[in-house]
C-alpha positions as CSV (number, residue, x, y, z in Angstrom):
1,M,126.2,-4.7,39.1
2,I,123.2,-1.1,40.0
3,A,126.0,2.1,39.6
4,I,125.6,5.0,41.6
5,T,124.8,7.5,38.7
6,D,121.8,5.1,37.7
7,P,118.6,7.2,38.9
8,I,117.0,5.5,41.7
9,R,113.4,4.7,40.6
10,V,110.9,6.2,43.1
11,E,107.3,5.0,43.3
12,P,105.1,8.3,44.3
13,W,102.1,6.5,45.6
14,S,103.7,3.4,47.9
15,F,104.6,5.8,50.5
16,A,100.9,7.7,50.1
17,P,98.1,6.5,52.5
18,E,95.1,4.7,51.4
19,R,92.4,6.8,50.3
20,S,89.0,6.3,50.2
21,N,87.1,6.3,46.4
22,S,84.3,7.3,47.8
23,P,83.6,10.6,50.1
24,S,79.7,9.4,50.8
25,L,81.3,7.2,53.9
26,N,81.5,10.5,55.5
27,L,77.7,12.2,54.4
28,P,76.3,11.2,57.3
29,N,78.4,12.6,59.6
30,R,78.6,16.0,58.2
31,R,74.9,16.3,57.7
32,A,74.4,15.5,62.0
33,E,77.1,18.7,61.6
34,I,75.3,20.4,60.0
35,A,72.0,19.5,61.2
36,R,73.1,20.3,64.5
37,E,74.7,24.3,63.1
38,K,71.0,24.9,62.5
39,Q,70.1,24.2,65.5
40,L,72.3,26.8,67.6
41,I,71.9,28.9,64.9
42,A,68.7,29.4,65.7
43,L,68.8,29.2,69.7
44,V,70.8,31.8,69.1
45,R,69.2,34.0,67.1
46,E,66.1,33.4,68.8
47,N,67.7,34.7,71.9
48,S,70.0,37.5,70.9
49,L,67.3,39.2,69.5
50,T,65.9,41.3,72.3
51,R,69.2,41.4,73.9
52,R,72.6,40.1,73.6
53,R,73.4,37.7,75.0
54,S,77.0,36.1,76.4
55,A,77.9,32.8,75.4
56,N,77.6,31.4,78.5
57,D,74.1,32.4,79.1
58,L,73.3,30.9,75.8
59,A,75.0,27.3,76.8
60,S,72.5,27.5,79.9
61,L,69.5,28.3,77.7
62,A,70.5,25.6,75.4
63,R,70.9,22.9,78.0
64,E,67.6,24.1,79.4
65,A,66.7,23.3,75.6
66,G,68.2,20.0,76.1
67,I,71.0,21.0,73.5
68,E,74.6,19.9,75.2
69,A,76.6,23.2,73.6
70,K,79.5,24.3,74.4
71,P,80.6,28.0,75.4
72,L,82.9,28.5,72.7
73,E,81.1,26.5,70.4
74,I,78.2,28.7,71.0
75,E,80.9,31.7,69.5
76,F,82.0,29.6,66.9
77,I,78.6,29.2,65.2
78,A,77.5,32.8,65.6
79,A,80.5,34.1,63.7
80,R,80.2,31.8,60.8
81,A,76.5,32.5,61.1
82,G,77.4,36.4,61.5
83,I,75.5,36.9,64.8
84,A,76.7,39.7,67.2
85,I,76.5,38.2,70.4
86,G,77.2,39.7,74.1
87,G,80.9,39.3,75.0
88,R,81.8,39.1,78.9
89,R,80.8,41.5,81.2
90,G,83.1,43.9,84.4
C-alpha cells in the first residue's frame, strides 16, 4: 500500500506536446515569407519616394502589380522596414 507521504513521481515529458526534432520542416514556408516581405518592401520603397501614399493606395498599386496584399499587411511591413507611409486623410 502507498502511504500518503510518499512522493508522487511525475514524468514532465509525459505532459509536454510532441516536438519535431527537425526545424528544417518550416524552412520552405519561412523562405516564402521572407521573399514576400522583400517584394512588399521594394514595392513600398518605390512608390513612397516621390510622395507618401497611404496603405490603401499602396494596396491598390500592389493589386495592379499582381501582388495580393491587404493595407494592414502593408502597414506592418513598412513598420518593420522603418519606412514612413502616409496616414489617413481628413
